[in-house]
C-alpha positions, 0 to 999 in steps of 0.5 A: 580839460579834466585833470589827469595823469600827465597834466602839468600843474604848479605848486605855490611857494612864497619865498622871502627873496623871490616872492611867489614861486610856482614850481612845476609838477606832473600829475601821476595819479588822481583818485577822487580828491587825492592827487599825486604830483611828481617833481623832477627837481627838488620842491621847496620844503613842505610839512604834512598837514600843511595847506598849499595852492596848486594851479592848473588849467581847467576848461580854458581857465587858469584856476587855483585849488587849495590842497592839504599835504598828506605825504611826501617821498624822502628821496629822489628825484623824482620827488613825489607829493600826495595832496588832498583837495579842499573845496573846489578850484577857483579862478586864479585871475583875469588871465587865461594863464599865470605868468611866473616872474623870472626877473631874479633868476638871471634867465636870458633869451636870444631874440633875432640878432640880439643875445642876452635879453633878460626874461621877465616872466614865463607862462605855458604859452610864452615869455616876455623879454626886454630887448632893444 
């Protein structure tokens, strides 16, 4: 699958308290190596010229693409970032999809009769919970 408008991607942030955080965004536009991403909730602060990693699925493989921040909207939502690709995307690990830790978020789920199961991580295809 080629990256196109409407595709879901994740912009990586490193948080001292939460570790690696992948914030979901939607691709609004792809023109050559410039991508415009829309965030429905506030994204973490970035600086113009800053290097970031964007993760997405490409041909059934989860990849990371180094990007440079070129512009950002000052108001929102939605919040919009324009980034320029640097080099080619590379595999992001041995899994087909990245799993994002949700341990510290306090997120819970119901599993059959059991309520309040702590959600450990989520991916595009599922989630992991702790249950009896």
